[in-house]
C-alpha positions in Angstrom: 86.4 133.9 -284.0 85.6 137.2 -281.7 83.6 138.5 -284.9 81.4 134.8 -284.4 81.6 135.7 -280.2 79.5 139.1 -281.3 77.6 137.6 -283.7 76.6 135.1 -281.5 75.6 137.9 -278.9 73.5 140.0 -280.5 71.5 136.4 -281.9 71.5 135.9 -278.2 70.3 139.4 -277.3 68.0 139.3 -280.2 66.4 135.9 -279.1 66.2 137.1 -275.1 63.9 140.0 -276.7 62.3 142.4 -274.2 62.1 141.7 -270.5 58.7 140.2 -269.2 56.4 143.4 -267.0 55.7 141.8 -263.4 52.5 140.6 -262.7 50.0 143.2 -262.0 49.5 142.1 -258.3 45.4 141.1 -257.5 44.3 141.1 -254.1 40.6 140.6 -254.8 39.2 139.1 -258.2 35.5 140.3 -258.3 33.4 138.0 -261.0 30.4 139.0 -262.2 28.4 137.4 -265.3 25.4 139.3 -266.0 25.6 142.8 -268.2 23.3 144.3 -270.3 25.0 146.2 -272.2 28.3 148.9 -271.7 30.3 148.6 -268.4 29.1 152.2 -267.7 26.4 154.4 -268.0 23.8 152.6 -269.1 20.9 150.6 -267.6 23.1 148.3 -265.0 23.3 144.5 -264.5 25.9 142.7 -262.4 28.5 144.3 -263.5 28.4 148.1 -263.8 28.3 149.2 -259.7 32.4 147.7 -259.7 33.1 149.0 -263.0 32.1 152.5 -262.4 34.8 152.3 -259.4 37.2 150.9 -261.5 39.0 153.5 -263.4 41.1 150.6 -266.1 40.6 149.2 -268.4 42.4 145.9 -269.6 41.6 144.2 -273.0 40.3 140.8 -272.5 40.4 139.0 -276.1 40.0 135.4 -274.3 36.7 136.6 -272.3 33.8 138.3 -273.5 34.1 141.2 -272.2 36.7 143.8 -271.4 38.1 143.2 -268.0 38.5 146.4 -265.2 41.6 147.1 -262.6 41.7 149.7 -259.4 45.4 149.9 -259.2 44.5 151.7 -255.3 42.7 148.6 -254.0 44.6 145.9 -256.3 41.3 145.0 -257.0 40.4 143.1 -260.6 36.3 142.9 -262.3 35.6 139.8 -264.7 32.6 139.7 -266.3 32.5 136.1 -267.4 28.9 136.0 -269.0 26.0 133.9 -268.5 25.7 130.4 -268.3 28.9 127.9 -266.9 30.3 127.1 -269.8 31.0 130.7 -270.5 31.7 131.0 -267.4 34.5 128.4 -267.1 36.3 129.3 -270.1 36.6 132.7 -269.2 37.6 132.0 -265.2 40.4 129.6 -266.4 41.6 132.0 -269.5 42.3 134.7 -266.9 44.0 132.1 -264.3 46.3 131.7 -267.1 46.6 135.0 -268.5 50.8 135.6 -267.7 49.3 139.5 -266.9 48.2 138.1 -263.6 49.5 136.3 -260.6 46.1 134.8 -258.8 47.8 132.6 -256.7 47.1 134.1 -253.4 44.1 136.3 -254.6 40.7 136.2 -252.9 37.6 135.8 -255.1 34.3 136.8 -255.2 31.9 136.0 -256.6 28.6 138.8 -256.8 26.1 137.9 -259.1 21.9 137.9 -259.1 19.8 134.8 -258.4 16.4 132.9 -257.9 15.6 132.5 -254.2 13.8 129.4 -253.2 10.9 131.2 -251.4 11.0 128.4 -248.3 14.1 130.1 -247.1 14.4 133.7 -247.8 12.7 136.9 -249.8 13.6 138.9 -253.2 16.6 141.1 -252.4 18.3 139.1 -249.6 21.9 138.1 -250.4 23.2 134.9 -248.9 26.7 134.0 -248.6 27.3 130.3 -250.3 28.9 127.4 -248.6 28.5 125.0 -251.4 27.0 124.6 -255.1 25.7 122.1 -256.6 25.4 121.2 -259.8 22.0 121.0 -262.0 22.9 119.8 -264.9 25.4 116.5 -264.7 23.5 113.3 -264.2 21.0 111.1 -266.3 17.2 112.6 -267.2 13.9 111.1 -268.1 10.7 112.4 -269.8 8.7 112.6 -266.4 6.0 111.1 -268.4 8.1 108.2 -269.1 9.0 107.5 -265.3 8.1 104.3 -263.7 5.2 104.7 -261.0 6.2 106.1 -257.9 9.4 108.6 -259.3 9.1 112.0 -258.0 11.2 113.6 -260.9 12.8 112.2 -264.3 16.5 113.2 -263.2 19.0 110.9 -261.4 22.2 111.3 -259.9 25.0 109.8 -262.4 26.0 106.3 -261.9 22.6 105.8 -260.0 19.7 104.0 -261.1 17.0 106.0 -259.0 16.3 109.1 -258.1 18.6 110.6 -255.1 19.7 106.5 -254.5 21.9 106.5 -251.7 25.0 106.6 -251.2 24.9 109.1 -253.5 28.2 108.5 -256.1 31.7 110.1 -255.3 31.6 112.3 -258.3 34.2 115.0 -257.0 34.0 118.4 -259.4 30.9 116.9 -260.8 27.8 117.5 -258.4 28.9 119.2 -255.5 31.4 122.2 -255.1 32.1 122.6 -251.3 33.5 125.9 -250.3 35.8 126.7 -247.1 33.0 127.5 -244.8 35.3 128.9 -242.0 36.0 132.3 -245.1 32.2 132.0 -245.7 30.7 132.6 -242.3 33.7 135.2 -241.5 31.8 137.1 -244.1 28.1 136.1 -242.9 29.1 137.2 -239.5 30.9 140.9 -241.1 27.6 141.6 -242.7 24.8 139.7 -241.6 23.6 142.9 -239.1 23.6 144.9 -242.4 20.3 146.3 -243.6 19.5 146.1 -247.0 16.8 148.8 -248.1 13.9 148.1 -248.5 10.9 149.3 -250.8 7.7 148.9 -252.8 8.3 146.8 -255.5 10.1 144.1 -253.4 6.7 144.0 -250.7 4.5 144.1 -254.0 6.6 140.8 -254.9 6.3 139.3 -251.8 2.8 139.9 -251.4 1.4 137.0 -252.9 3.9 133.9 -250.9 0.7 133.9 -248.9 1.5 131.1 -246.5 5.2 131.1 -246.9 6.9 133.2 -244.3 10.3 133.4 -245.5 9.6 134.5 -248.4 7.4 137.4 -247.0 10.5 138.5 -244.9 11.9 142.2 -245.7 15.3 141.3 -247.2 18.5 140.3 -245.0 21.9 138.8 -245.2 22.1 134.8 -245.0 23.5 131.9 -245.9 23.0 128.6 -247.4 23.7 126.7 -250.6 23.5 127.4 -254.1 21.9 125.0 -257.4 24.0 126.1 -260.3 23.1 125.0 -264.1 22.4 126.0 -267.7 19.0 126.3 -267.8 16.8 129.0 -266.3 14.8 126.7 -264.4 11.0 127.8 -262.2 8.3 125.7 -260.8 7.0 124.4 -257.5 7.8 120.9 -258.7 11.1 121.8 -259.8 12.4 123.6 -256.5 11.1 120.3 -254.9 13.3 118.7 -256.7 16.5 120.9 -255.9 15.5 120.6 -252.5 16.0 117.1 -252.4 19.2 117.3 -255.0 20.8 119.9 -253.0 20.6 118.2 -250.0 21.2 114.3 -251.0 24.8 115.9 -252.4 25.5 117.9 -249.2 24.2 115.6 -246.4 21.4 118.3 -245.8 24.0 121.2 -244.6 22.9 124.6 -244.8 19.5 124.1 -247.6 19.1 125.3 -251.0 18.8 129.2 -250.7 19.1 130.6 -254.0 20.0 129.2 -258.0 22.3 130.5 -260.2 23.7 130.0 -264.0 27.7 130.1 -263.5 29.0 129.3 -260.4 29.9 125.2 -260.9 31.4 126.7 -263.8 33.7 129.5 -261.8 34.6 126.8 -259.2 35.8 124.3 -261.6 38.1 126.2 -263.6 39.1 127.7 -259.7 39.7 124.3 -258.9 41.9 123.2 -262.1 43.9 126.7 -261.5 44.2 125.4 -257.9 45.7 121.9 -259.1 47.9 124.2 -261.3 49.5 126.6 -258.6 47.1 129.5 -260.3 44.9 129.8 -257.6 43.9 128.8 -254.3 40.6 127.2 -254.2 40.1 127.7 -250.3 40.2 131.6 -250.8 36.5 132.1 -253.2 33.5 133.6 -252.0 30.1 133.1 -253.3 27.3 136.2 -252.4 24.1 136.0 -254.5 21.3 138.0 -254.1 18.0 137.3 -255.4 16.4 139.2 -257.8 13.0 137.0 -258.5 11.8 133.6 -256.3 12.6 130.5 -258.1 8.5 129.2 -257.7 5.2 130.9 -258.8 3.3 132.2 -255.8 0.6 129.6 -253.7 -2.0 129.2 -256.7 -0.1 130.6 -259.6 1.2 129.4 -263.0 4.7 128.7 -263.4 4.9 129.9 -267.1 
């Protein structure tokens, strides 16, 4: 009997395996998307400036690029790759990774964007109050829409563009952020001087008659339209101005457009329900690399 007890104890110890390491402390998760080549040392996309100051590389097989970690600042960098689908996959995989406890971490999405020339100029940085999905809904080719329609893009469960009231579609089209946190970040940075240069001035110059598009770069706040397509042109810009206002009730206005943030936020919302993240601790900062429309009199193509 004593031998059996010894064997049972040995088997139990083998089955228990090694003790799990405590999760890495992460105070801030920095989320980027677009990167060109390597993490460091070549032409930079969105991640390199962060990767250069985060010395540890951590494998991330469920994502599209390895993670970077700063053990001093307790900051983690994830580069999701482009598009809402890949962004959601990477964010969810990170949130479920047992190496990290992100339940009390802050999230900072830091990425480039197209800027609405009615709201801002290239080089500007916008703190986002709400992200509006541009993909979910109905679509009819505009050549086949009823007379009088301005677009063939229709909200889900509605029969005409911008038909009110907006459908109750949480986590489909509207992702409101913690505006108290957003306003804190804006107030902290609104006086920051953003460098101007001749290249930015040349990009601004053709936007005659659009005073906000011709201002030097600055820190601002507003809403973001997010979707899979890299769209461009005055007609679509007018639609997405109306689309954003339709979903938000005309709060801050559509300032920036990106391709990942509804995926990131949908994943963080799900992680929040599982106790793995706090959706109230998310900031989105989009910086303008281009305009969403052609200059007046120009060609969208």
